[in-house]
C-alpha positions in Angstrom: 10.5 -5.5 -22.5 11.3 -7.4 -19.3 13.8 -6.5 -16.6 14.8 -8.1 -13.4 14.7 -5.1 -11.1 16.6 -4.8 -7.9 15.5 -2.4 -5.2 17.4 -0.9 -2.3 18.3 -3.6 0.2 17.2 -1.4 3.1 15.1 1.7 2.9 15.6 3.9 6.0 12.6 4.8 8.1 11.8 8.5 7.9 10.4 10.3 10.9 7.0 12.0 10.9 7.7 15.7 10.6 5.6 18.4 12.4 3.9 19.5 9.2 2.8 15.9 8.5 1.6 15.6 12.1 -0.6 18.7 11.7 -2.0 17.2 8.5 -2.8 13.9 10.2 -4.5 15.8 13.0 -6.6 17.8 10.7 -7.9 14.7 9.0 -8.5 12.6 12.2 -5.6 10.3 11.5 -3.6 11.4 14.6 -5.3 10.0 17.7 -4.0 9.2 21.1 -3.5 5.4 21.5 -3.4 3.3 24.7 -0.3 1.3 23.6 2.9 1.9 21.5 4.7 -0.4 19.1 7.6 -0.6 21.5 5.3 -2.0 24.2 4.6 -5.0 22.0 8.3 -5.8 21.7 8.4 -6.9 25.4 7.3 -10.5 24.5 8.9 -13.3 26.4 8.7 -16.1 23.8 7.5 -17.0 20.4 6.7 -20.0 18.1 6.8 -20.2 14.3 3.4 -19.8 12.5 2.9 -22.3 9.7 0.2 -22.3 7.0 -2.2 -25.1 6.2 0.4 -26.7 4.1 3.0 -26.6 6.9 5.0 -23.9 5.2 6.7 -21.2 7.3 4.7 -18.0 6.9 7.6 -15.8 8.2 5.3 -14.8 11.1 6.0 -15.8 14.7 3.3 -16.0 17.4 4.5 -14.1 20.5 3.7 -14.5 24.2 3.8 -12.2 27.1 4.2 -12.5 30.9 0.8 -12.9 32.6 1.2 -9.5 34.3 1.7 -7.7 30.9 -0.8 -9.7 28.9 -3.9 -8.4 30.7 -2.9 -4.7 30.0 -1.8 -5.4 26.5 -5.0 -7.3 25.6 -7.1 -4.5 26.9 -5.1 -1.9 25.1 -5.4 -3.8 21.8 -9.1 -4.1 22.2 -9.4 -0.4 22.7 -7.4 0.2 19.6 -9.8 -2.0 17.7 -12.7 0.1 18.9 -10.9 3.3 17.9 -10.2 1.9 14.5 -13.7 0.6 13.8 -16.2 2.4 16.1 -14.7 5.8 17.0 -13.6 4.4 20.4 -17.0 3.2 21.6 -15.9 0.6 24.3 -19.2 -1.0 24.9 -18.1 -4.0 22.8 -14.9 -4.6 24.7 -16.4 -7.4 26.9 -17.3 -9.3 23.8 -13.8 -9.1 22.2 -10.9 -11.5 22.6 -7.3 -11.1 21.4 -6.8 -14.5 19.8 -3.2 -13.9 18.6 -0.3 -11.4 18.4 2.0 -12.3 15.6 5.4 -10.6 14.8 7.2 -10.5 11.4 10.9 -9.5 11.0 10.6 -9.8 7.2 10.6 -6.4 5.4 11.1 -2.8 6.6 8.2 -2.3 9.0 8.6 -5.4 11.2 4.8 -5.4 12.0 2.7 -7.0 14.7 -0.5 -8.6 13.4 -3.4 -8.6 15.9 -6.3 -11.0 15.6 -9.4 -9.8 17.4 -12.4 -12.2 17.7 -16.0 -11.5 18.7 -16.8 -14.2 21.2 -20.5 -13.9 20.6 -20.4 -15.0 17.0 -16.7 -16.0 16.3 -16.3 -13.3 13.6 -12.7 -12.0 13.6 -10.7 -9.1 12.2 -7.0 -8.2 11.9 -5.1 -5.0 12.3 -1.4 -4.2 12.3 0.8 -2.3 14.7 4.0 -0.8 13.1 6.6 1.8 13.6 5.5 5.0 12.0 7.4 5.7 8.8 6.6 8.9 6.8 7.1 7.1 3.5 4.4 4.6 4.4 2.0 7.2 5.8 2.3 9.3 2.5 1.7 6.0 0.6 -1.4 5.2 2.7 -2.9 8.6 2.2 -2.3 8.6 -1.5 -3.8 5.2 -1.8 -6.9 6.4 0.1 -7.4 9.3 -2.2 -6.2 8.1 -5.6 -7.2 4.4 -5.7 -10.7 2.9 -5.8 -10.3 1.8 -2.2 -10.5 3.6 1.1 -8.0 3.0 3.9 -8.4 3.2 7.6 -5.2 3.9 9.6 -4.1 5.8 12.7 -0.8 7.4 13.8 0.3 8.5 17.3 3.9 9.5 17.9 6.1 6.6 16.7 3.3 4.1 16.3 1.2 3.3 13.2 -2.0 1.3 13.2 -3.4 -0.1 9.9 -6.5 -2.1 9.2 -6.1 -5.4 7.4 -6.6 -5.3 3.6 -8.4 -8.5 2.7 -7.6 -10.4 -0.5 -5.5 -13.2 -1.9 -1.8 -12.4 -1.9 -0.7 -12.0 -5.5 2.0 -14.6 -5.4 -0.3 -17.3 -4.0 -3.0 -16.4 -6.6 -0.6 -16.5 -9.5 0.8 -19.9 -8.5 -2.3 -21.7 -7.2 -5.4 -20.1 -8.6 -4.6 -18.3 -11.9 -4.0 -21.5 -13.9 -7.5 -22.7 -13.2 -9.1 -19.4 -14.2 -11.1 -19.2 -17.4 -9.8 -17.3 -20.4 -12.3 -14.4 -19.7 -11.2 -14.3 -16.0 -7.5 -14.2 -17.0 -8.4 -11.4 -19.5 -10.1 -9.4 -16.7 -7.2 -9.9 -14.3 -4.8 -8.7 -17.1 -7.0 -5.6 -17.7 -6.9 -4.8 -13.9 -3.1 -5.3 -13.9 -2.7 -2.7 -16.7 -4.7 -0.2 -14.6 -2.9 -1.1 -11.4 0.5 -0.7 -13.2 -0.6 2.8 -14.5 -1.8 3.8 -11.0 1.4 2.8 -9.3 3.5 4.6 -11.8 1.6 7.8 -11.7 1.6 8.1 -7.9 5.2 6.7 -7.6 4.4 3.6 -5.5 7.3 1.2 -5.8 8.1 -2.4 -5.3 4.8 -3.9 -6.3 6.1 -7.5 -6.5 3.4 -10.1 -6.4 3.5 -10.5 -2.6 3.0 -6.8 -2.1 -0.5 -6.7 -3.5 -3.7 -8.8 -3.2 -6.2 -9.9 -5.8 -9.8 -9.6 -4.7 -12.5 -11.8 -6.3 -16.1 -10.6 -6.0 -19.1 -12.6 -7.2 -21.3 -10.6 -9.5 -24.4 -12.5 -10.8 -22.8 -15.6 -12.5 -19.4 -14.0 -12.9 -16.4 -13.2 -10.7 -15.0 -9.7 -10.8 -11.3 -9.3 -9.9 -9.6 -6.2 -8.5 -5.9 -5.7 -7.6 -5.0 -3.7 -4.5 -1.7 -2.7 -3.0 -1.0 -3.7 0.6 2.6 -2.5 1.1 3.4 1.2 1.0 7.0 1.4 2.3 8.4 2.3 -1.1 6.4 5.4 -1.7 8.5 8.0 -3.6 11.8 6.6 -2.5 13.6 4.7 -5.3 15.5 6.5 -8.1 14.9 3.8 -10.8 11.7 4.7 -12.6 10.8 1.2 -13.5 10.5 0.2 -9.9 7.3 2.2 -9.9 6.0 0.0 -12.7 4.9 -3.5 -11.6 5.2 -4.9 -15.1 9.0 -5.0 -14.8 9.2 -7.3 -11.8 9.8 -10.9 -12.6 7.3 -12.1 -10.0 4.6 -10.5 -12.3 5.7 -11.9 -15.6 3.0 -14.5 -15.8 0.3 -11.8 -15.9 2.5 -9.5 -18.1 2.8 -12.4 -20.6 -0.9 -12.7 -20.8 -1.3 -9.0 -21.4 1.3 -9.1 -24.2 -0.1 -12.2 -25.9 -3.8 -11.5 -25.7 -4.2 -7.7 -25.8 -3.7 -5.5 -28.8 -1.9 -2.2 -28.2 -5.2 -0.4 -28.7 -6.8 -2.3 -25.8 -3.9 -1.6 -23.5 -4.0 2.1 -24.4 -7.7 2.2 -23.7 -7.3 0.8 -20.2 -4.4 3.2 -19.5 -6.6 6.1 -20.6 -9.4 4.9 -18.4 -7.2 4.8 -15.3 -5.6 8.2 -16.0 -9.1 9.6 -16.3 -10.1 8.2 -13.0 -7.0 9.5 -11.3 -7.4 12.9 -12.7 -11.0 13.0 -11.4 -9.8 11.9 -8.0 -7.1 14.6 -8.0 -9.7 17.2 -8.7 -12.1 15.8 -6.2 -9.5 15.7 -3.4 -7.9 18.9 -4.6 -7.4 20.7 -1.3 -6.4 17.6 0.6 -4.0 16.5 -2.0 -2.5 20.0 -2.1 -2.0 19.9 1.7 -0.4 16.4 1.6 2.0 17.4 -1.3 2.9 20.6 0.7 4.0 18.3 3.5 6.1 16.2 1.1 7.7 19.4 -0.4 9.0 20.2 3.1 10.1 16.6 4.0 13.0 14.3 3.2 11.8 11.0 1.8 14.8 9.8 -0.2 18.4 10.4 -1.1 19.5 13.1 -3.4 21.0 10.6 -5.8 17.6 8.9 -6.1 15.9 12.2 -6.7 18.3 13.2 -9.5 18.0 9.7 -11.1 14.2 9.7 -11.1 13.6 13.3 -12.2 16.1 12.8 -15.1 14.4 9.7 -16.3 10.9 11.2 -16.1 12.1 14.2 -18.0 13.3 11.9 -20.8 9.8 10.7 -21.2 7.8 13.9 -20.8 10.2 16.7 -21.9 8.6 18.7 -19.2 11.3 21.0 -17.7 9.5 21.2 -14.4 10.8 17.7 -13.5 14.4 18.6 -14.1 14.0 21.5 -11.7 12.5 19.3 -8.9 14.5 19.5 -5.7 12.9 16.5 -3.9 10.4 13.7 -4.3 7.5 15.9 -3.2 8.2 18.2 -6.2 8.5 15.3 -8.6 5.1 14.0 -7.4 3.5 17.5 -7.6 4.6 17.9 -11.2 3.4 14.4 -12.1 -0.1 15.2 -10.8 -0.1 18.5 -12.6 0.9 16.7 -15.8 -1.9 14.2 -15.4 -4.6 16.8 -14.9 -3.5 18.7 -18.0 -2.8 15.7 -20.3 -4.9 12.7 -19.2 -7.1 12.9 -22.3 -4.2 12.5 -24.7 -4.3 9.4 -26.8 -0.5 9.1 -26.8 -0.1 6.6 -24.0 3.5 6.1 -24.9 4.2 9.3 -23.1 4.7 8.5 -19.5 2.2 10.2 -17.2 
């Protein structure tokens, strides 16, 4: 079944509560930074950034007064060292801030910083954003429950994120997927089934094709593909359950069609069970840390009451687990979802959500 989903036009930004700050401090995510998001808003001019095909990337390159630029550059270099070398500043003389780009598209309105090592011309990106509790919960859950680790820092109202490398899903589907071999398309479809299951279980919404990347890795004479989320603003916010299932977004229908046409139901169920098993193992492995994060969510406001009622009602229809109906907020819904997974991940009935 296909459905053209519509998400909320504007998700509010939720502040970082004191309990979440304590959690971030305990796990070395909360570190004093030399510059804040608001400082980067003092740019004096900008130009549009185009890609190699002269298409607008929706990013603008910003410029600062000479007096501000020196301090800003130094602060951004220091952030890079905090993010990648625990603040060791010996490399600062060899770093250059090549670009500061700003994007007004989406909720987070990020700055993208390009840092280059002048000794060898290697470069790396990181992002400076307004701290939003939804996104921070999403980043932490991704770090613990996905196959990928995430590096990010929070200080007061500023969030620093490392760049997640990969080919944006929309670009890959349009430009690269048609030339993939049948076996490569089959592998991508398999990863999409797992990605879909993972997003649904941990309630990560809005995984349209431009909100995830596809990562090709060469392995002997083959290419192995992985799918990785890059946008976490819609963590545990929306009330419509299908928004947490990437298969229902029209931007993903090309891959969904391949799954439907080439995979038998038994294969799809096998991949779902594999992903549930891995998530259950990660939940057990990160038991105490997950428990502390969920405790923060239980005491936080991350969505509207209408969304909470809509979501818990729909999940109850699938699971018949009365715990969901009794949930008071998104934290409780997610807590019961994780409990359900740990108890039932070995079931062969994959038609039962969670």
